[in-house]
N, C-alpha and C positions, 0 to 999 in steps of 0.2 A: 685430229684436231677437234676442238669443241670446248665449251666452257665447263670446267670441272670444279668441284669442291673436294677437299682432301681432309681426312682425319690424320693429324700429324702431332708429333711431339717436338720436332725441331723448331728453332726460332725462325730460321729462314733457310733458303736453299744452300747457302754457303756453310751452314752448320753441319759439320761432318761427324758429330759425336755419335758414335754407334750405340751408345747407351740410351740415347733418346729415341732411337728408331723403334717402331712397333715390330716385334719379331713375327715371323711367319707362324711360329708356334702359338704366340699370344692370339693372333687373329684366328687361327684354326680352332683354338680352345674356345674363343668367344662364339664362333659360328656353331660349334658343336653344342654349346649350352643355350643358344637362342633358338627356340622352336620356330621362329619366323624366318630364319635364315637357312639356306641350303647350299652346300658347296657343289659347284658344277665342274670347274676347270675347263669350261668352254663357254662361248658366247653364241647366242642365236641371233643371226642378223637377217631380218626380213627383207626380201627382194620383192617389193610390191608389184613391179611391172610384170614379173613372171609368176607371181603368187607362190614363191618358194621361201624356204627358210634355210639359210646357209649357216652351218656350224663351224666356228673357228676355235681351235684349241688354244685356250689362254689359261695357263696355270694361275691359280689364285682367284679365279672368278667365282663369285658367290651371288646367289639370287635372294633378294628379300621377297618372299612369297606372300606376305600379308599386306602388300601395298594395295590400298583400297581404291585408288583413282582408276577411272576408266577412260581417261583422255586418250583419244585416238587409239583405242584398243590396247593401251599399255596396262598390263596386268601384273607386271613384276619389274623390279629394278635391279640392275646389275651393280655389284660392288666389286672393285678390283683391288687386290693386294699386290703392291709392287714397290720395291726399293724402301721398305720400311714405313709405308703409309698406305691408306685405303682411299680410293677415289670413286666418285660417281659423276657421270656426265649429265649435264642439264637437269639438276635436281629441282623438284618443286618443293613447296612448303612442307608437305608431309614427309618427303625424303630427308629434307634438312633436319627436321625434328628427330627423325630416326638416327641420323648421323650424330646429332648432338647427344642423344641418349647413349650411343655407342662410345662417343668420345669420353663421356664421364666414366664409363666402366673401364676403358683403357687408359685413363688418366692422360688424355690428350686434348686437342682442340680441333675445331673445324675452321679451315681457311680456304678461301676461294683463289682462283687464278690471279685476281687483281690484288691479292694480299689482304683482302678484307677478312675479318673474323666473324664467326656466327656463334651466338650463344642463345640462351632462352629469350633474350631481349632483341634478337636480330630483327624480328618482325616490326619493331618500331622504326627501323631504318630501311629495311628491304621488304616492301609489301608485295602482294601478288602481282601488281602491275610491273614492278621491277623484274621479278622473276619471269613473268610472261614475256616481257620484252627480251630478256636474255635468251629465253627458250625459242622465241620466234625468229631470232637471228638465224638459227640453224634451218628453220623451215621455209623461210621466205626468200631464200637465195638459191640460184642454181648451184649445183655442186661445184662448179669451176670458179665461182666468185667467193673469195675469202676476205675481201676488204669491206 
């Protein structure tokens, strides 16, 4: 669970037109040609209480290595390819801009879980306070509270 943005071509979740889905080959081709991206096929999950990093095999996982933010020691951003779209959890402004850049190349669009769309003008409607509020939802609640 978590708030995600998606790079998609479909109009909504009921749209099953396979011609509109981003193919795995398209995504892998993009990743191969973007020097900032690196294909991993696994996710690193930090376990802070034990000072460990757990690796979970997730095919289609790609890391954006040129992420410049250093918020809470985040030095990279994971992008996941699944079911014909690319997703990122809890993106900040810098990540959203990267997603918009990718969406242009893939002839797609960026859409959030609340069905809102993001383009070059999204910052007029969704400022840092909105995104920080969205991201703080995850951080300020115990793991067992999801309301």
